[in-house]
PDB file with one MODEL, atoms N, CA, C and O in Angstrom:
MODEL        1
ATOM      1  N   MET A   1       0.847  -1.173   0.000  1.00  0.00           N
ATOM      2  CA  MET A   1       0.000   0.000   0.000  1.00  0.00           C
ATOM      3  C   MET A   1       0.892   1.236   0.000  1.00  0.00           C
ATOM      4  O   MET A   1       1.782   1.354   0.842  1.00  0.00           O
ATOM      5  N   THR A   2       0.670   2.138  -0.916  1.00  0.00           N
ATOM      6  CA  THR A   2       1.481   3.341  -0.990  1.00  0.00           C
ATOM      7  C   THR A   2       0.608   4.570  -0.800  1.00  0.00           C
ATOM      8  O   THR A   2      -0.446   4.695  -1.424  1.00  0.00           O
ATOM      9  N   ASN A   3       1.042   5.462   0.051  1.00  0.00           N
ATOM     10  CA  ASN A   3       0.356   6.730   0.262  1.00  0.00           C
ATOM     11  C   ASN A   3       1.075   7.755  -0.602  1.00  0.00           C
ATOM     12  O   ASN A   3       2.150   8.227  -0.233  1.00  0.00           O
ATOM     13  N   ASP A   4       0.489   8.107  -1.757  1.00  0.00           N
ATOM     14  CA  ASP A   4       1.139   9.000  -2.714  1.00  0.00           C
ATOM     15  C   ASP A   4       1.338  10.412  -2.179  1.00  0.00           C
ATOM     16  O   ASP A   4       2.064  11.201  -2.784  1.00  0.00           O
ATOM     17  N   ASN A   5       0.707  10.745  -1.060  1.00  0.00           N
ATOM     18  CA  ASN A   5       0.800  12.101  -0.535  1.00  0.00           C
ATOM     19  C   ASN A   5       2.029  12.360   0.327  1.00  0.00           C
ATOM     20  O   ASN A   5       2.455  13.507   0.459  1.00  0.00           O
ATOM     21  N   PHE A   6       2.613  11.306   0.921  1.00  0.00           N
ATOM     22  CA  PHE A   6       3.715  11.565   1.840  1.00  0.00           C
ATOM     23  C   PHE A   6       4.833  10.531   1.757  1.00  0.00           C
ATOM     24  O   PHE A   6       5.948  10.876   1.366  1.00  0.00           O
ATOM     25  N   TRP A   7       4.568   9.271   2.113  1.00  0.00           N
ATOM     26  CA  TRP A   7       5.605   8.249   2.173  1.00  0.00           C
ATOM     27  C   TRP A   7       6.012   7.783   0.782  1.00  0.00           C
ATOM     28  O   TRP A   7       5.186   7.712  -0.128  1.00  0.00           O
ATOM     29  N   ASP A   8       7.306   7.464   0.628  1.00  0.00           N
ATOM     30  CA  ASP A   8       7.784   6.871  -0.619  1.00  0.00           C
ATOM     31  C   ASP A   8       7.288   5.432  -0.735  1.00  0.00           C
ATOM     32  O   ASP A   8       6.969   4.964  -1.827  1.00  0.00           O
ATOM     33  N   LYS A   9       7.225   4.736   0.401  1.00  0.00           N
ATOM     34  CA  LYS A   9       6.775   3.347   0.440  1.00  0.00           C
ATOM     35  C   LYS A   9       6.081   3.115   1.775  1.00  0.00           C
ATOM     36  O   LYS A   9       6.488   3.664   2.799  1.00  0.00           O
ATOM     37  N   GLU A  10       5.018   2.290   1.760  1.00  0.00           N
ATOM     38  CA  GLU A  10       4.278   2.003   2.986  1.00  0.00           C
ATOM     39  C   GLU A  10       3.798   0.557   2.960  1.00  0.00           C
ATOM     40  O   GLU A  10       3.158   0.119   2.005  1.00  0.00           O
ATOM     41  N   GLU A  11       4.117  -0.178   4.027  1.00  0.00           N
ATOM     42  CA  GLU A  11       3.702  -1.576   4.168  1.00  0.00           C
ATOM     43  C   GLU A  11       2.933  -1.711   5.480  1.00  0.00           C
ATOM     44  O   GLU A  11       3.501  -1.556   6.561  1.00  0.00           O
ATOM     45  N   GLU A  12       1.636  -2.001   5.376  1.00  0.00           N
ATOM     46  CA  GLU A  12       0.807  -2.107   6.578  1.00  0.00           C
ATOM     47  C   GLU A  12       1.161  -3.371   7.352  1.00  0.00           C
ATOM     48  O   GLU A  12       1.237  -4.458   6.778  1.00  0.00           O
ATOM     49  N   ILE A  13       1.376  -3.222   8.659  1.00  0.00           N
ATOM     50  CA  ILE A  13       1.715  -4.342   9.541  1.00  0.00           C
ATOM     51  C   ILE A  13       0.481  -4.814  10.293  1.00  0.00           C
ATOM     52  O   ILE A  13       0.235  -6.016  10.390  1.00  0.00           O
ATOM     53  N   ALA A  14      -0.297  -3.874  10.826  1.00  0.00           N
ATOM     54  CA  ALA A  14      -1.480  -4.242  11.610  1.00  0.00           C
ATOM     55  C   ALA A  14      -2.475  -3.090  11.628  1.00  0.00           C
ATOM     56  O   ALA A  14      -2.113  -1.922  11.481  1.00  0.00           O
ATOM     57  N   THR A  15      -3.737  -3.455  11.812  1.00  0.00           N
ATOM     58  CA  THR A  15      -4.815  -2.492  11.997  1.00  0.00           C
ATOM     59  C   THR A  15      -5.576  -2.893  13.250  1.00  0.00           C
ATOM     60  O   THR A  15      -6.011  -4.037  13.382  1.00  0.00           O
ATOM     61  N   LEU A  16      -5.734  -1.949  14.168  1.00  0.00           N
ATOM     62  CA  LEU A  16      -6.419  -2.206  15.431  1.00  0.00           C
ATOM     63  C   LEU A  16      -7.646  -1.305  15.525  1.00  0.00           C
ATOM     64  O   LEU A  16      -7.527  -0.081  15.479  1.00  0.00           O
ATOM     65  N   SER A  17      -8.817  -1.909  15.657  1.00  0.00           N
ATOM     66  CA  SER A  17     -10.056  -1.143  15.727  1.00  0.00           C
ATOM     67  C   SER A  17     -10.117  -0.340  17.025  1.00  0.00           C
ATOM     68  O   SER A  17      -9.859  -0.858  18.111  1.00  0.00           O
ATOM     69  N   LYS A  18     -10.458   0.916  16.881  1.00  0.00           N
ATOM     70  CA  LYS A  18     -10.633   1.791  18.038  1.00  0.00           C
ATOM     71  C   LYS A  18     -12.128   1.941  18.342  1.00  0.00           C
ATOM     72  O   LYS A  18     -12.506   2.383  19.427  1.00  0.00           O
ATOM     73  N   GLY A  19     -12.970   1.570  17.376  1.00  0.00           N
ATOM     74  CA  GLY A  19     -14.417   1.693  17.519  1.00  0.00           C
ATOM     75  C   GLY A  19     -14.937   2.971  16.895  1.00  0.00           C
ATOM     76  O   GLY A  19     -14.195   3.937  16.718  1.00  0.00           O
ATOM     77  N   ARG A  20     -16.231   2.971  16.560  1.00  0.00           N
ATOM     78  CA  ARG A  20     -16.914   4.150  16.014  1.00  0.00           C
ATOM     79  C   ARG A  20     -16.207   4.780  14.821  1.00  0.00           C
ATOM     80  O   ARG A  20     -16.030   5.998  14.785  1.00  0.00           O
ATOM     81  N   GLY A  21     -15.801   3.974  13.847  1.00  0.00           N
ATOM     82  CA  GLY A  21     -15.207   4.497  12.625  1.00  0.00           C
ATOM     83  C   GLY A  21     -13.776   4.956  12.756  1.00  0.00           C
ATOM     84  O   GLY A  21     -13.286   5.689  11.897  1.00  0.00           O
ATOM     85  N   SER A  22     -13.087   4.544  13.810  1.00  0.00           N
ATOM     86  CA  SER A  22     -11.679   4.903  14.002  1.00  0.00           C
ATOM     87  C   SER A  22     -10.843   3.648  14.190  1.00  0.00           C
ATOM     88  O   SER A  22     -11.321   2.636  14.703  1.00  0.00           O
ATOM     89  N   GLU A  23      -9.587   3.730  13.768  1.00  0.00           N
ATOM     90  CA  GLU A  23      -8.662   2.613  13.940  1.00  0.00           C
ATOM     91  C   GLU A  23      -7.241   3.131  14.031  1.00  0.00           C
ATOM     92  O   GLU A  23      -6.938   4.252  13.621  1.00  0.00           O
ATOM     93  N   TYR A  24      -6.374   2.287  14.579  1.00  0.00           N
ATOM     94  CA  TYR A  24      -4.943   2.566  14.595  1.00  0.00           C
ATOM     95  C   TYR A  24      -4.316   1.704  13.520  1.00  0.00           C
ATOM     96  O   TYR A  24      -4.634   0.520  13.409  1.00  0.00           O
ATOM     97  N   ARG A  25      -3.425   2.284  12.726  1.00  0.00           N
ATOM     98  CA  ARG A  25      -2.688   1.526  11.719  1.00  0.00           C
ATOM     99  C   ARG A  25      -1.204   1.608  12.038  1.00  0.00           C
ATOM    100  O   ARG A  25      -0.649   2.686  12.250  1.00  0.00           O
ATOM    101  N   ILE A  26      -0.581   0.440  12.064  1.00  0.00           N
ATOM    102  CA  ILE A  26       0.856   0.349  12.276  1.00  0.00           C
ATOM    103  C   ILE A  26       1.450  -0.078  10.943  1.00  0.00           C
ATOM    104  O   ILE A  26       1.048  -1.091  10.372  1.00  0.00           O
ATOM    105  N   SER A  27       2.411   0.700  10.449  1.00  0.00           N
ATOM    106  CA  SER A  27       2.999   0.446   9.141  1.00  0.00           C
ATOM    107  C   SER A  27       4.506   0.623   9.174  1.00  0.00           C
ATOM    108  O   SER A  27       5.043   1.385   9.978  1.00  0.00           O
ATOM    109  N   LYS A  28       5.177  -0.096   8.284  1.00  0.00           N
ATOM    110  CA  LYS A  28       6.601   0.126   8.029  1.00  0.00           C
ATOM    111  C   LYS A  28       6.640   1.068   6.830  1.00  0.00           C
ATOM    112  O   LYS A  28       6.117   0.748   5.763  1.00  0.00           O
ATOM    113  N   VAL A  29       7.267   2.236   7.014  1.00  0.00           N
ATOM    114  CA  VAL A  29       7.252   3.257   5.977  1.00  0.00           C
ATOM    115  C   VAL A  29       8.670   3.703   5.637  1.00  0.00           C
ATOM    116  O   VAL A  29       9.598   3.557   6.433  1.00  0.00           O
ATOM    117  N   THR A  30       8.809   4.250   4.432  1.00  0.00           N
ATOM    118  CA  THR A  30      10.098   4.750   3.960  1.00  0.00           C
ATOM    119  C   THR A  30       9.909   6.153   3.403  1.00  0.00           C
ATOM    120  O   THR A  30       8.961   6.415   2.663  1.00  0.00           O
ATOM    121  N   LEU A  31      10.810   7.041   3.759  1.00  0.00           N
ATOM    122  CA  LEU A  31      10.829   8.395   3.233  1.00  0.00           C
ATOM    123  C   LEU A  31      12.279   8.781   2.994  1.00  0.00           C
ATOM    124  O   LEU A  31      13.086   8.791   3.924  1.00  0.00           O
ATOM    125  N   LYS A  32      12.608   9.095   1.762  1.00  0.00           N
ATOM    126  CA  LYS A  32      13.969   9.487   1.383  1.00  0.00           C
ATOM    127  C   LYS A  32      15.000   8.468   1.875  1.00  0.00           C
ATOM    128  O   LYS A  32      16.024   8.832   2.452  1.00  0.00           O
ATOM    129  N   LYS A  33      14.712   7.186   1.636  1.00  0.00           N
ATOM    130  CA  LYS A  33      15.587   6.054   1.971  1.00  0.00           C
ATOM    131  C   LYS A  33      15.742   5.804   3.470  1.00  0.00           C
ATOM    132  O   LYS A  33      16.578   4.990   3.864  1.00  0.00           O
ATOM    133  N   ARG A  34      14.966   6.476   4.314  1.00  0.00           N
ATOM    134  CA  ARG A  34      14.985   6.228   5.761  1.00  0.00           C
ATOM    135  C   ARG A  34      13.733   5.457   6.132  1.00  0.00           C
ATOM    136  O   ARG A  34      12.640   5.776   5.664  1.00  0.00           O
ATOM    137  N   GLU A  35      13.890   4.432   6.982  1.00  0.00           N
ATOM    138  CA  GLU A  35      12.770   3.593   7.380  1.00  0.00           C
ATOM    139  C   GLU A  35      12.263   3.978   8.770  1.00  0.00           C
ATOM    140  O   GLU A  35      13.033   4.351   9.654  1.00  0.00           O
ATOM    141  N   PHE A  36      10.947   3.875   8.933  1.00  0.00           N
ATOM    142  CA  PHE A  36      10.275   4.203  10.185  1.00  0.00           C
ATOM    143  C   PHE A  36       9.169   3.191  10.451  1.00  0.00           C
ATOM    144  O   PHE A  36       8.719   2.496   9.540  1.00  0.00           O
ATOM    145  N   ILE A  37       8.736   3.114  11.699  1.00  0.00           N
ATOM    146  CA  ILE A  37       7.493   2.448  12.056  1.00  0.00           C
ATOM    147  C   ILE A  37       6.501   3.577  12.331  1.00  0.00           C
ATOM    148  O   ILE A  37       6.737   4.436  13.181  1.00  0.00           O
ATOM    149  N   SER A  38       5.404   3.561  11.607  1.00  0.00           N
ATOM    150  CA  SER A  38       4.377   4.594  11.747  1.00  0.00           C
ATOM    151  C   SER A  38       3.196   4.033  12.526  1.00  0.00           C
ATOM    152  O   SER A  38       2.678   2.965  12.197  1.00  0.00           O
ATOM    153  N   LEU A  39       2.776   4.746  13.547  1.00  0.00           N
ATOM    154  CA  LEU A  39       1.567   4.422  14.304  1.00  0.00           C
ATOM    155  C   LEU A  39       0.659   5.638  14.176  1.00  0.00           C
ATOM    156  O   LEU A  39       0.974   6.713  14.686  1.00  0.00           O
ATOM    157  N   ARG A  40      -0.470   5.463  13.493  1.00  0.00           N
ATOM    158  CA  ARG A  40      -1.335   6.605  13.209  1.00  0.00           C
ATOM    159  C   ARG A  40      -2.798   6.237  13.408  1.00  0.00           C
ATOM    160  O   ARG A  40      -3.217   5.115  13.124  1.00  0.00           O
ATOM    161  N   GLU A  41      -3.563   7.201  13.901  1.00  0.00           N
ATOM    162  CA  GLU A  41      -5.009   7.036  14.020  1.00  0.00           C
ATOM    163  C   GLU A  41      -5.652   7.406  12.681  1.00  0.00           C
ATOM    164  O   GLU A  41      -5.336   8.437  12.087  1.00  0.00           O
ATOM    165  N   TRP A  42      -6.551   6.551  12.225  1.00  0.00           N
ATOM    166  CA  TRP A  42      -7.320   6.797  11.010  1.00  0.00           C
ATOM    167  C   TRP A  42      -8.784   6.902  11.405  1.00  0.00           C
ATOM    168  O   TRP A  42      -9.222   6.267  12.364  1.00  0.00           O
ATOM    169  N   THR A  43      -9.544   7.712  10.659  1.00  0.00           N
ATOM    170  CA  THR A  43     -10.967   7.861  10.947  1.00  0.00           C
ATOM    171  C   THR A  43     -11.763   7.891   9.647  1.00  0.00           C
ATOM    172  O   THR A  43     -11.245   8.267   8.595  1.00  0.00           O
ATOM    173  N   GLU A  44     -13.004   7.497   9.735  1.00  0.00           N
ATOM    174  CA  GLU A  44     -13.881   7.456   8.571  1.00  0.00           C
ATOM    175  C   GLU A  44     -14.429   8.853   8.291  1.00  0.00           C
ATOM    176  O   GLU A  44     -14.943   9.521   9.189  1.00  0.00           O
ATOM    177  N   ASP A  45     -14.311   9.293   7.018  1.00  0.00           N
ATOM    178  CA  ASP A  45     -14.850  10.603   6.659  1.00  0.00           C
ATOM    179  C   ASP A  45     -16.334  10.477   6.289  1.00  0.00           C
ATOM    180  O   ASP A  45     -16.900   9.387   6.364  1.00  0.00           O
ATOM    181  N   THR A  46     -16.958  11.580   5.893  1.00  0.00           N
ATOM    182  CA  THR A  46     -18.394  11.582   5.601  1.00  0.00           C
ATOM    183  C   THR A  46     -18.757  10.716   4.401  1.00  0.00           C
ATOM    184  O   THR A  46     -19.907  10.296   4.270  1.00  0.00           O
ATOM    185  N   ALA A  47     -17.792  10.445   3.522  1.00  0.00           N
ATOM    186  CA  ALA A  47     -18.035   9.593   2.352  1.00  0.00           C
ATOM    187  C   ALA A  47     -17.791   8.120   2.666  1.00  0.00           C
ATOM    188  O   ALA A  47     -17.962   7.262   1.801  1.00  0.00           O
ATOM    189  N   GLY A  48     -17.391   7.826   3.911  1.00  0.00           N
ATOM    190  CA  GLY A  48     -17.129   6.443   4.293  1.00  0.00           C
ATOM    191  C   GLY A  48     -15.713   5.973   4.009  1.00  0.00           C
ATOM    192  O   GLY A  48     -15.410   4.792   4.180  1.00  0.00           O
ATOM    193  N   GLU A  49     -14.840   6.875   3.579  1.00  0.00           N
ATOM    194  CA  GLU A  49     -13.432   6.548   3.296  1.00  0.00           C
ATOM    195  C   GLU A  49     -12.602   6.724   4.569  1.00  0.00           C
ATOM    196  O   GLU A  49     -12.833   7.654   5.342  1.00  0.00           O
ATOM    197  N   MET A  50     -11.639   5.831   4.783  1.00  0.00           N
ATOM    198  CA  MET A  50     -10.730   5.963   5.923  1.00  0.00           C
ATOM    199  C   MET A  50      -9.626   6.951   5.564  1.00  0.00           C
ATOM    200  O   MET A  50      -9.014   6.855   4.500  1.00  0.00           O
ATOM    201  N   ARG A  51      -9.381   7.891   6.452  1.00  0.00           N
ATOM    202  CA  ARG A  51      -8.370   8.938   6.244  1.00  0.00           C
ATOM    203  C   ARG A  51      -7.465   9.032   7.466  1.00  0.00           C
ATOM    204  O   ARG A  51      -7.927   8.867   8.595  1.00  0.00           O
ATOM    205  N   PRO A  52      -6.164   9.299   7.245  1.00  0.00           N
ATOM    206  CA  PRO A  52      -5.264   9.471   8.391  1.00  0.00           C
ATOM    207  C   PRO A  52      -5.551  10.790   9.099  1.00  0.00           C
ATOM    208  O   PRO A  52      -5.919  11.783   8.471  1.00  0.00           O
ATOM    209  N   THR A  53      -5.375  10.780  10.417  1.00  0.00           N
ATOM    210  CA  THR A  53      -5.513  12.014  11.195  1.00  0.00           C
ATOM    211  C   THR A  53      -4.113  12.550  11.493  1.00  0.00           C
ATOM    212  O   THR A  53      -3.116  11.948  11.095  1.00  0.00           O
ATOM    213  N   ARG A  54      -4.045  13.653  12.173  1.00  0.00           N
ATOM    214  CA  ARG A  54      -2.750  14.211  12.578  1.00  0.00           C
ATOM    215  C   ARG A  54      -2.204  13.513  13.819  1.00  0.00           C
ATOM    216  O   ARG A  54      -1.063  13.747  14.219  1.00  0.00           O
ATOM    217  N   LYS A  55      -3.026  12.649  14.428  1.00  0.00           N
ATOM    218  CA  LYS A  55      -2.627  11.952  15.650  1.00  0.00           C
ATOM    219  C   LYS A  55      -1.807  10.721  15.290  1.00  0.00           C
ATOM    220  O   LYS A  55      -2.346   9.723  14.812  1.00  0.00           O
ATOM    221  N   GLY A  56      -0.508  10.798  15.522  1.00  0.00           N
ATOM    222  CA  GLY A  56       0.343   9.665  15.222  1.00  0.00           C
ATOM    223  C   GLY A  56       1.805  10.005  15.406  1.00  0.00           C
ATOM    224  O   GLY A  56       2.173  11.126  15.757  1.00  0.00           O
ATOM    225  N   VAL A  57       2.626   8.999  15.159  1.00  0.00           N
ATOM    226  CA  VAL A  57       4.066   9.164  15.320  1.00  0.00           C
ATOM    227  C   VAL A  57       4.777   8.245  14.335  1.00  0.00           C
ATOM    228  O   VAL A  57       4.292   7.157  14.025  1.00  0.00           O
ATOM    229  N   ALA A  58       5.924   8.690  13.849  1.00  0.00           N
ATOM    230  CA  ALA A  58       6.798   7.869  13.015  1.00  0.00           C
ATOM    231  C   ALA A  58       8.101   7.686  13.787  1.00  0.00           C
ATOM    232  O   ALA A  58       8.823   8.648  14.047  1.00  0.00           O
ATOM    233  N   ILE A  59       8.391   6.443  14.147  1.00  0.00           N
ATOM    234  CA  ILE A  59       9.562   6.128  14.965  1.00  0.00           C
ATOM    235  C   ILE A  59      10.682   5.641  14.053  1.00  0.00           C
ATOM    236  O   ILE A  59      10.474   4.698  13.288  1.00  0.00           O
ATOM    237  N   PRO A  60      11.869   6.258  14.111  1.00  0.00           N
ATOM    238  CA  PRO A  60      12.976   5.775  13.293  1.00  0.00           C
ATOM    239  C   PRO A  60      13.243   4.293  13.578  1.00  0.00           C
ATOM    240  O   PRO A  60      13.175   3.850  14.724  1.00  0.00           O
ATOM    241  N   MET A  61      13.543   3.544  12.531  1.00  0.00           N
ATOM    242  CA  MET A  61      13.711   2.100  12.660  1.00  0.00           C
ATOM    243  C   MET A  61      14.767   1.730  13.698  1.00  0.00           C
ATOM    244  O   MET A  61      14.629   0.710  14.374  1.00  0.00           O
ATOM    245  N   ASP A  62      15.820   2.540  13.839  1.00  0.00           N
ATOM    246  CA  ASP A  62      16.871   2.198  14.805  1.00  0.00           C
ATOM    247  C   ASP A  62      16.407   2.330  16.261  1.00  0.00           C
ATOM    248  O   ASP A  62      17.092   1.856  17.167  1.00  0.00           O
ATOM    249  N   LEU A  63      15.259   2.965  16.497  1.00  0.00           N
ATOM    250  CA  LEU A  63      14.705   3.073  17.852  1.00  0.00           C
ATOM    251  C   LEU A  63      13.471   2.197  18.055  1.00  0.00           C
ATOM    252  O   LEU A  63      12.966   2.098  19.173  1.00  0.00           O
ATOM    253  N   ALA A  64      12.983   1.568  17.007  1.00  0.00           N
ATOM    254  CA  ALA A  64      11.714   0.831  17.065  1.00  0.00           C
ATOM    255  C   ALA A  64      11.734  -0.287  18.105  1.00  0.00           C
ATOM    256  O   ALA A  64      10.759  -0.456  18.836  1.00  0.00           O
ATOM    257  N   GLU A  65      12.815  -1.048  18.186  1.00  0.00           N
ATOM    258  CA  GLU A  65      12.883  -2.155  19.148  1.00  0.00           C
ATOM    259  C   GLU A  65      12.832  -1.630  20.583  1.00  0.00           C
ATOM    260  O   GLU A  65      12.142  -2.199  21.428  1.00  0.00           O
ATOM    261  N   GLN A  66      13.552  -0.559  20.856  1.00  0.00           N
ATOM    262  CA  GLN A  66      13.561   0.017  22.202  1.00  0.00           C
ATOM    263  C   GLN A  66      12.188   0.582  22.574  1.00  0.00           C
ATOM    264  O   GLN A  66      11.725   0.400  23.700  1.00  0.00           O
ATOM    265  N   VAL A  67      11.548   1.258  21.639  1.00  0.00           N
ATOM    266  CA  VAL A  67      10.220   1.820  21.902  1.00  0.00           C
ATOM    267  C   VAL A  67       9.218   0.694  22.130  1.00  0.00           C
ATOM    268  O   VAL A  67       8.402   0.771  23.048  1.00  0.00           O
ATOM    269  N   GLY A  68       9.272  -0.351  21.304  1.00  0.00           N
ATOM    270  CA  GLY A  68       8.382  -1.498  21.473  1.00  0.00           C
ATOM    271  C   GLY A  68       8.570  -2.162  22.825  1.00  0.00           C
ATOM    272  O   GLY A  68       7.593  -2.520  23.482  1.00  0.00           O
ATOM    273  N   ALA A  69       9.815  -2.330  23.244  1.00  0.00           N
ATOM    274  CA  ALA A  69      10.103  -2.942  24.545  1.00  0.00           C
ATOM    275  C   ALA A  69       9.565  -2.076  25.682  1.00  0.00           C
ATOM    276  O   ALA A  69       9.037  -2.597  26.664  1.00  0.00           O
ATOM    277  N   ALA A  70       9.698  -0.760  25.552  1.00  0.00           N
ATOM    278  CA  ALA A  70       9.196   0.146  26.591  1.00  0.00           C
ATOM    279  C   ALA A  70       7.670   0.096  26.677  1.00  0.00           C
ATOM    280  O   ALA A  70       7.108   0.147  27.771  1.00  0.00           O
ATOM    281  N   VAL A  71       7.000  -0.003  25.529  1.00  0.00           N
ATOM    282  CA  VAL A  71       5.535  -0.110  25.524  1.00  0.00           C
ATOM    283  C   VAL A  71       5.107  -1.402  26.207  1.00  0.00           C
ATOM    284  O   VAL A  71       4.190  -1.397  27.028  1.00  0.00           O
ATOM    285  N   LEU A  72       5.764  -2.501  25.875  1.00  0.00           N
ATOM    286  CA  LEU A  72       5.433  -3.779  26.512  1.00  0.00           C
ATOM    287  C   LEU A  72       5.697  -3.732  28.014  1.00  0.00           C
ATOM    288  O   LEU A  72       4.902  -4.239  28.806  1.00  0.00           O
ATOM    289  N   LYS A  73       6.807  -3.125  28.400  1.00  0.00           N
ATOM    290  CA  LYS A  73       7.135  -3.006  29.821  1.00  0.00           C
ATOM    291  C   LYS A  73       6.062  -2.195  30.544  1.00  0.00           C
ATOM    292  O   LYS A  73       5.634  -2.558  31.640  1.00  0.00           O
ATOM    293  N   GLY A  74       5.637  -1.111  29.934  1.00  0.00           N
ATOM    294  CA  GLY A  74       4.605  -0.269  30.533  1.00  0.00           C
ATOM    295  C   GLY A  74       3.263  -0.968  30.661  1.00  0.00           C
ATOM    296  O   GLY A  74       2.479  -0.662  31.559  1.00  0.00           O
ATOM    297  N   SER A  75       2.999  -1.913  29.758  1.00  0.00           N
ATOM    298  CA  SER A  75       1.720  -2.632  29.805  1.00  0.00           C
ATOM    299  C   SER A  75       1.758  -3.804  30.772  1.00  0.00           C
ATOM    300  O   SER A  75       0.730  -4.423  31.046  1.00  0.00           O
ATOM    301  N   GLY A  76       2.943  -4.109  31.290  1.00  0.00           N
ATOM    302  CA  GLY A  76       3.085  -5.233  32.208  1.00  0.00           C
ATOM    303  C   GLY A  76       3.253  -6.566  31.503  1.00  0.00           C
ATOM    304  O   GLY A  76       3.281  -7.611  32.153  1.00  0.00           O
ATOM    305  N   ALA A  77       3.367  -6.545  30.177  1.00  0.00           N
ATOM    306  CA  ALA A  77       3.528  -7.778  29.410  1.00  0.00           C
ATOM    307  C   ALA A  77       4.918  -8.364  29.638  1.00  0.00           C
ATOM    308  O   ALA A  77       5.879  -7.636  29.889  1.00  0.00           O
ATOM    309  N   VAL A  78       5.010  -9.681  29.549  1.00  0.00           N
ATOM    310  CA  VAL A  78       6.295 -10.360  29.662  1.00  0.00           C
ATOM    311  C   VAL A  78       6.885 -10.435  28.263  1.00  0.00           C
ATOM    312  O   VAL A  78       6.202 -10.842  27.322  1.00  0.00           O
ATOM    313  N   PHE A  79       8.143 -10.048  28.117  1.00  0.00           N
ATOM    314  CA  PHE A  79       8.771 -10.075  26.800  1.00  0.00           C
ATOM    315  C   PHE A  79      10.253 -10.372  26.931  1.00  0.00           C
ATOM    316  O   PHE A  79      10.847 -10.200  27.995  1.00  0.00           O
ATOM    317  N   THR A  80      10.839 -10.822  25.826  1.00  0.00           N
ATOM    318  CA  THR A  80      12.274 -11.036  25.735  1.00  0.00           C
ATOM    319  C   THR A  80      12.734 -10.509  24.392  1.00  0.00           C
ATOM    320  O   THR A  80      12.209 -10.919  23.357  1.00  0.00           O
ATOM    321  N   LEU A  81      13.697  -9.614  24.385  1.00  0.00           N
ATOM    322  CA  LEU A  81      14.270  -9.126  23.145  1.00  0.00           C
ATOM    323  C   LEU A  81      15.219 -10.173  22.595  1.00  0.00           C
ATOM    324  O   LEU A  81      15.898 -10.863  23.355  1.00  0.00           O
ATOM    325  N   GLU A  82      15.266 -10.295  21.267  1.00  0.00           N
ATOM    326  CA  GLU A  82      16.163 -11.267  20.647  1.00  0.00           C
ATOM    327  C   GLU A  82      17.600 -11.056  21.099  1.00  0.00           C
ATOM    328  O   GLU A  82      18.321 -12.021  21.351  1.00  0.00           O
ATOM    329  N   SER A  83      18.020  -9.803  21.204  1.00  0.00           N
ATOM    330  CA  SER A  83      19.394  -9.510  21.598  1.00  0.00           C
ATOM    331  C   SER A  83      19.677  -9.944  23.035  1.00  0.00           C
ATOM    332  O   SER A  83      20.831 -10.191  23.385  1.00  0.00           O
ATOM    333  N   GLU A  84      18.640 -10.040  23.872  1.00  0.00           N
ATOM    334  CA  GLU A  84      18.822 -10.475  25.256  1.00  0.00           C
ATOM    335  C   GLU A  84      18.863 -11.989  25.376  1.00  0.00           C
ATOM    336  O   GLU A  84      19.358 -12.515  26.373  1.00  0.00           O
ATOM    337  N   GLU A  85      18.344 -12.710  24.362  1.00  0.00           N
ATOM    338  CA  GLU A  85      18.308 -14.164  24.400  1.00  0.00           C
ATOM    339  C   GLU A  85      19.678 -14.777  24.169  1.00  0.00           C
ATOM    340  O   GLU A  85      19.943 -15.893  24.616  1.00  0.00           O
ATOM    341  N   SER A  86      20.548 -14.059  23.478  1.00  0.00           N
ATOM    342  CA  SER A  86      21.873 -14.592  23.116  1.00  0.00           C
ATOM    343  C   SER A  86      22.776 -14.734  24.311  1.00  0.00           C
ATOM    344  O   SER A  86      23.920 -15.167  24.173  1.00  0.00           O
TER     345      SER A  86
ENDMDL
END
């Protein structure tokens, strides 16, 4: 999936329903040869089309593992990073 308005390349990883015509989309995106993980809220417009909102963040790929681990830690989930298994 490519968003011709901003990202050079976009690969959807997951969609999480927020309810009432809103969802979170997690995507692997590329802009000017730099990779990011994008987490953005999307909402349904009056025509029934899903559109991205301004609510979101693009995390540089080199920080994605650390951010993911921090989110899991904050949620109380048990996790092991691959680098910690070695």
